[in-house]
C-alpha positions in Angstrom: 0.0 0.0 0.0 1.4 3.4 -1.0 2.3 5.7 1.9 2.9 9.4 2.0 6.7 8.8 2.2 6.6 7.1 -1.2 5.8 10.3 -3.0 8.4 13.0 -3.7 7.6 16.1 -1.6 7.7 18.4 -4.7 5.0 16.3 -6.4 2.8 16.6 -3.3 3.3 20.4 -3.2 2.5 20.8 -6.8 -0.7 18.8 -6.5 -1.8 20.5 -3.3 -1.2 24.1 -4.6 -2.8 23.3 -7.9 -5.9 22.0 -6.2 -6.0 25.1 -3.9 -5.8 27.4 -6.9 -8.5 25.6 -8.8 -10.9 25.4 -5.9 -10.1 29.0 -5.2 -11.3 29.9 -8.6 -14.6 28.2 -7.8 -14.6 30.0 -4.5 -15.0 33.3 -6.3 -18.2 31.9 -7.9 -19.5 30.9 -4.4 -18.7 34.2 -2.9 -20.5 36.1 -5.6 -23.5 33.9 -6.3 -24.5 32.4 -2.9 -25.6 35.7 -1.3 -27.6 36.5 -4.6 -29.2 33.0 -4.4 -27.9 32.1 -7.8 -27.0 28.6 -9.1 -23.4 27.8 -8.2 -22.9 25.5 -11.1 -24.8 27.0 -14.0 -24.2 29.0 -16.1 -20.4 28.9 -16.3 -18.2 31.9 -15.4 -19.2 35.0 -17.3 -17.7 38.4 -17.8 -19.0 40.9 -15.2 -19.0 43.6 -17.9 -20.6 42.2 -21.0 -21.9 38.8 -19.8 -20.0 36.7 -22.3 -18.8 33.3 -21.2 -15.2 33.3 -20.0 -13.0 31.0 -22.1 -11.0 28.4 -20.2 -7.6 29.8 -21.2 -8.7 33.2 -19.8 -9.8 31.7 -16.5 -6.5 30.2 -15.3 -6.2 31.1 -11.6 -4.0 34.2 -10.9 -2.1 33.8 -14.1 -4.9 35.0 -16.4 -5.4 38.1 -14.3 -1.7 39.0 -14.5 -1.5 38.3 -18.3 -4.6 40.3 -19.0 -3.5 43.1 -16.7 -6.6 42.9 -14.6 -9.1 43.4 -17.5 -11.6 41.1 -19.2 -10.3 39.7 -22.5 -13.7 40.1 -24.2 -14.6 43.8 -23.5 -11.7 45.2 -21.4 -13.8 45.6 -18.2 -11.7 46.1 -15.2 -11.7 42.9 -13.0 -11.6 43.3 -9.2 -8.2 42.3 -7.7 -10.3 40.3 -5.2 -10.5 37.4 -7.6 -6.8 36.6 -7.9 -6.4 37.5 -4.2 -8.8 34.7 -3.2 -7.2 32.3 -5.6 -3.8 33.0 -4.3 -5.0 32.7 -0.7 -6.5 29.3 -1.5 -3.3 28.1 -3.0 -1.2 29.4 -0.1 -3.7 27.8 2.4 -3.4 24.4 0.6 0.4 24.6 0.8 0.2 25.4 4.5 -2.2 22.4 5.2 0.1 20.0 3.4 3.3 21.4 5.1 1.9 21.7 8.6 -0.9 19.1 9.0 -0.1 16.4 6.5 3.6 16.0 5.9 4.3 16.4 9.6 2.4 13.1 10.2 4.2 9.8 10.0 5.7 9.0 6.6 4.2 5.6 6.7 0.7 7.1 6.8 -1.3 5.5 4.0 -1.6 7.8 1.0 -5.4 7.5 0.9 -5.7 8.6 4.5 -3.3 11.5 4.0 -5.2 12.5 0.8 -8.6 12.4 2.5 -7.3 14.4 5.5 -5.9 17.0 3.2 -9.2 17.3 1.3 -11.1 17.6 4.5 -8.9 20.4 5.8 -8.9 22.1 2.4 -12.7 22.1 2.1 -12.9 23.5 5.6 -10.5 26.3 5.0 -11.9 27.3 1.7 -15.4 27.3 3.1 -14.2 29.6 5.9 -12.6 31.9 3.4 -15.9 32.1 1.6 -17.7 33.0 4.8 -15.2 35.7 5.6 -15.7 37.5 2.2 -19.4 37.0 2.2 -19.8 38.4 5.7 -17.5 41.2 5.0 -19.7 42.4 2.1 -23.2 41.3 3.2 -23.0 40.9 7.0 -24.3 37.4 6.6 -22.9 34.0 7.5 -24.6 31.3 5.3 -26.1 28.4 7.3 -25.3 26.0 4.4 -21.6 26.6 5.1 -21.6 26.5 8.9 -23.9 23.4 9.1 -22.0 21.7 6.3 -18.6 22.5 8.0 -19.9 21.1 11.3 -21.1 17.9 9.6 -17.8 17.6 7.9 -16.1 17.8 11.3 -17.9 14.7 12.5 -17.5 12.8 9.2 -13.8 13.4 9.2 -13.2 12.3 12.8 -11.7 8.9 11.8 -9.1 10.7 9.7 -8.1 13.3 12.4 -6.6 13.2 15.9 -7.6 16.5 17.4 -10.7 15.3 19.3 -12.9 12.2 19.8 -16.6 12.1 19.0 -17.8 13.1 22.5 -15.3 16.0 22.6 -16.5 17.2 19.2 -20.1 17.0 20.2 -19.5 18.8 23.5 -17.4 21.4 21.7 -20.1 22.1 19.1 -22.8 22.5 21.8 -20.5 24.6 24.0 -19.5 26.8 21.0 -23.1 27.5 20.1 -24.2 28.3 23.7 -21.1 30.4 24.3 -22.5 32.9 21.9 -26.2 32.3 22.0 -26.8 32.6 25.7 -25.0 35.9 26.5 -25.1 37.7 23.2 -28.6 36.7 21.9 -30.8 35.3 24.7 -29.7 37.6 27.6 -28.9 40.6 25.3 -32.3 40.4 23.8 -34.0 40.3 27.2 -32.0 43.4 28.3 -32.0 45.5 25.1 -34.8 44.0 23.0 -32.6 42.9 20.1 -29.8 40.6 19.4 -26.2 41.6 20.2 -24.5 39.1 17.9 -25.9 37.3 14.8 -26.7 33.7 15.2 -24.5 33.0 12.1 -21.5 33.9 14.3 -22.7 31.5 17.0 -22.8 28.7 14.3 -19.3 29.6 13.3 -18.1 29.1 16.8 -20.1 25.9 16.9 -18.2 24.7 13.8 -14.9 25.5 15.6 -16.0 23.4 18.6 -17.0 20.5 16.4 -13.5 20.5 14.8 -11.3 21.3 17.8 -13.3 20.8 21.0 -14.4 23.3 23.6 -11.1 25.1 23.7 -11.0 25.6 20.0 -14.5 27.2 20.2 -13.4 29.4 23.1 -10.2 30.5 21.2 -12.2 31.2 18.1 -14.6 33.5 19.9 -12.2 35.4 22.2 -9.2 35.6 19.8 -11.6 36.6 17.0 -13.3 39.3 19.1 -9.9 40.7 20.2 -8.6 40.9 16.7 -11.9 42.5 15.5 -11.7 45.1 18.3 -8.1 46.0 17.4 -9.0 46.4 13.7 -12.0 48.5 14.6 -10.0 50.8 16.8 -7.4 51.2 14.1 -10.1 52.0 11.5 -11.7 54.6 13.9 -8.3 56.2 14.5 -7.3 56.3 10.8 -10.7 57.2 9.2 -12.9 58.3 12.1 -15.6 55.8 11.3 -16.4 52.2 10.2 -18.4 52.3 7.0 -21.0 49.7 6.0 -20.6 47.9 2.7 -22.5 49.1 -0.4 -24.3 45.7 -0.5 -25.8 46.2 3.0 -26.9 49.7 2.1 -28.5 48.5 -1.1 -30.3 45.7 0.8 -31.6 48.1 3.4 -32.9 50.4 0.7 -34.6 47.5 -1.0 -36.3 46.5 2.2 -37.6 50.1 2.7 -38.9 50.2 -0.9 -40.7 46.9 -0.3 -42.2 48.2 2.9 -43.5 51.3 1.1 -45.2 49.2 -1.5 -46.8 46.7 1.0 -50.2 47.2 2.4 -52.5 45.8 5.1 -51.5 42.5 6.7 -48.5 42.2 4.4 -47.1 45.5 5.6 -47.7 44.6 9.3 -45.8 41.3 8.8 -43.0 43.0 7.1 -42.7 45.6 9.8 -42.4 42.9 12.4 -39.7 41.2 10.4 -37.8 44.4 10.0 -38.0 45.3 13.6 -36.2 42.1 14.4 -33.5 42.7 11.7 -30.6 44.7 13.0 -29.5 45.5 9.5 -32.7 47.3 8.8 -31.7 50.1 11.2 -29.6 53.0 10.0 -26.3 53.5 11.7 -26.2 56.3 14.2 -23.3 58.3 15.5 -20.8 57.2 18.1 -18.9 54.1 19.0 -21.9 52.3 20.3 -23.6 52.3 16.9 -20.7 50.6 15.1 -21.7 47.5 13.1 -18.8 45.3 12.0 -18.7 41.8 10.5 -17.3 39.5 13.1 -17.3 36.6 10.8 -13.9 37.3 9.1 -12.2 37.6 12.5 -13.8 34.4 13.7 -12.6 32.7 10.5 -9.1 34.1 11.1 -9.0 32.7 14.6 -10.3 29.3 13.5 -7.6 29.1 10.8 -5.0 30.2 13.3 -6.1 27.4 15.6 -6.3 24.8 12.8 -2.7 25.5 11.6 -1.1 26.4 14.9 -3.3 24.9 17.6 -0.5 23.0 19.3 1.7 26.1 19.4 -1.2 28.2 20.8 -1.9 25.6 23.6 1.7 25.3 24.5 2.1 29.1 24.6 -0.9 29.6 26.8 -0.7 26.5 29.1 2.7 24.9 28.7 2.4 21.2 29.5 -0.9 21.6 31.4 -3.0 21.0 28.3 -2.2 18.2 25.7 
């Protein structure tokens, strides 16, 4: 039976990075279409300017963007640098997973086991990258990704060694309640509205399913600290934290829909909007700041995924395995 040690490392690196780049290209489709409720598979990639299908040789991750100097081949429309950035991030992440999580295992690990472990971590990381960019633009964490990522955690337990089933189950429940109880249940009782979106709670649940209760706790607290530091830096540099254009457009669309509605439909819509924190205009002052926490939770989860043993040793020494 072939083992990881039977393959030249260079071959494994090339395969891993290539897969990361290719999946990263698809990730751009997910990030654009999922919030718009569009089909992820059909139609194929199209030019954002003229709508023409993008030919395969003009859709090579990162390389096509560089060769075309950031413009569409068909009509010259400027392409956002976000696309090659996500592709490059995906390739770099795939390299890190192979280097840190796969090749550090025993060289006699069966190749099939190493390959499946790599794919599980790759799917997790790319799904988290998608969450980060979607939440950054739309202030929304898709349930399809958080629930899917949590199920993948349990499905991949036989391949991994971070936690056992009971630890994963407890970690998932602990992670969900860690956010839901203080920031939704109690906050709603005190102030009449939620203090943190449930999508964020489900992200912490995902972290608990993968890494146990401490992984969930690290995701929440490290993510919150990093979010606070970035927010403070933004306030100092720019004097405010602006909402994305997508959120502003969504709010205006809700207002337009409310104006058109009448009778019972209008009353129902008003109740829904009253419970939607995004429907409220931002006020002045620090207390009214609305930031996407998802990208920072994602950053913390990826930190723990890649460097969990280093983090535990730094914080607890030999007290925590």
